[in-house]
N, C-alpha and C positions, 0 to 999 in steps of 0.2 A: 250451273248448280241445279241439281235435280231435286224438285220438291215432292214429287209423287210419281208413282208408276202404276200402270195397269199391266199386269203380267200377260205374256203371250198365251193365247188360247186358240183352239180351233172351234169353228162353228159346227153346227150339226152335220154339215156336209164335208167337214175336214178342210175348210179353206181358211187358213190363218190370216191371210191378208184381208179377205173380205170381212172377217170378224173385227180385225183391228181398225179397218177403215170405217166400218159402221159405228164402232164405239167412238172413234175420233169425231165423226160427224155429229154424234149425239151428245158429246160432252158440253157441259155448261161451264166454260172456262172463265175464271174471274177476269175482270177488265185489266188489260195490260199484260196478262199472262199469255203464253203460247203453248200449244200442245203439238208434239212432234212424235213420229213413229220411228224408232231406231232399235235394232237388235231385238225385234219381236216384242217391243214394249212401247206403251204410250208414255212419253216423258213430258211432264209439265215444267215449263221454264218460267221463272219469276220475272217480273218487270225489270228492265235494265236500269243502270245508274243514269242520272240525267246527262252526264258527259257522253255516254253512249248514244243517247237520243240526239244530243247536239251535233255529234259527228254525222249521224245519219241525215240530219236536216241539211248540213253543209254539203254533203255529197249529192243529195237529191237536187239541191239548188244548182250546183255546178253542172250536173248531167242535163238538166233542163235547158241549159244555155243554147246548145246546138242540136237538141234532140229532134229527129224527124217526126213529122206529125203522126205517122202510122205507129209510132212506138209510145209506150207509156211506162211510168215508174210506179211500182206497187209496193206498199208496205204490208208486212204480215200476210203475204199470199202463200198458201200452202203449195209446195211443189213436190211431186211424186218422182222419186228416183227409181224407175221401174226395174232396171237390171239388179238392184239390190233390195227391193222391197222396203224402201225407206221413204219417209215423208218429213220434209223439213220446212220450216217457216223462216226464210231468210229475212235479214233486216230490210233489204231492198231487192227487187227483181225488175229487170227491164225486159219487156215482152211486147210482141205486137198487140195493139189494142183490140184488133178484131177478134183475137182468140178469146179475150175476156168478154167482149160485147156479145159474142154468140153463145156463151155458156147458158144453159137452161137455168132460169131464175129459181127453179124449185130444187136445184141440186147444190150440194156443198162439196162436190168432188174437187180434189186438188188438181192443179194444172200439171202437165208433164214437164219436168225440169228440162228436158231436151229442147223445149220450145223457147226457153229463155235465151236472151242475147248476153245478158250480164247478171250475175248474182253477186250481191255484196253481203259480207258477214263482218260484223264489228265485234271483236272479242270482249267478253266480260271475264273477270278474274276466275270465275268458276267454270267457264266453258271454253277457255282459250285453246286447250289441248284438242278438243273435238273439232273446233273450226280449222285448226292446223292440219289435222290428220283425217278423221272420219269424213268430214264434209268436203275437204279437199279431194279425197279419193272418190267420194260419191258424185260430186259435180263433174269430175273428169270422166268417170264411167258413163254418166248421163250424156256426155258430149256438149256440156255447156261451154260455149266458145271463150267466155271471159269470166274469171272468178277473181273478185277484188276482196282481199283480206286486209282489214285494217286492224292491226294488232298492237294495242297499247301495252301489252305485257310481254312482248318479245324480249328474250334475254339479251339481245343486242341493243335494246332500246326500242322505243315505239317506232313501228314500221308500217308502211302501206305497200302491199305487194299485189301486182296484177299478174295472174296466171293465165296463159293463153295456150292454144294448140293442144286440146285434150287428147289423151290416148285411152284406148279401151282397157289398158292395164291399170287404170286408176291414177295416172300421173298426168301432169301437163309438161309439154316439151319446153315451154319458155316461161320464165318468171322475171319480172322487172320490179325491183324493190327499192324504195327510198325511205330514209329516216324522216320522221316528222320534222317539218321545216323546209323540206325540198318538194318541188312539184313532181307529180307523177303524170306521165303522158298516157292519155286514153285514146286508142286508135278509133277509126271509123267503126260504127256510124256516129260516134260521139265527137271525135275530132277536136278534143280539148285537152287542157291540162288541169289536173286536180291539185290545187294548193293545199298543203297539209300544215302550214304554219299556224293556222287557227285551231287545229285539233287539240283539245285538252288531253293531257297525259294523266 
């Protein structure tokens, strides 16, 4: 659900991305809200339903079970999809901790999505279509090796799908989907299964 938008503009030197990124960095976003850059606009996304946050917490706890020390899980971390000029703030991002630790403390630049090992999006009723299409294509184009889509509003019933093997054409070669109630296998470096029977619908 889009609450507000800042229309695409160019800065004085004709650089639309620089203008949008600077505006994004300067925004005073209300607590719990997220600001993303998509289609040349800054989009403000309202806080999710508690069920949404509950699923994110369960996924994060499971991922930590076998997570190598050099990796970390981040909530509300801005990731830049450079090939498409987009900036998303996924529900969870798994990334090498050293990349975050070495970021200049004076900057609020987003991380490059191509550095993520796993991106997790949990659909809300108002944005499910974007997570299934726009973000699916964006993360594939960025070369994100694993995209986990947890979709409570899938027309087939609530589903968890792991997309792997990204293509430059904006698709993933492989997808493994399970309905809520069945476990989903997460390959290395996670080496675990994600139980979905506790996910609220």
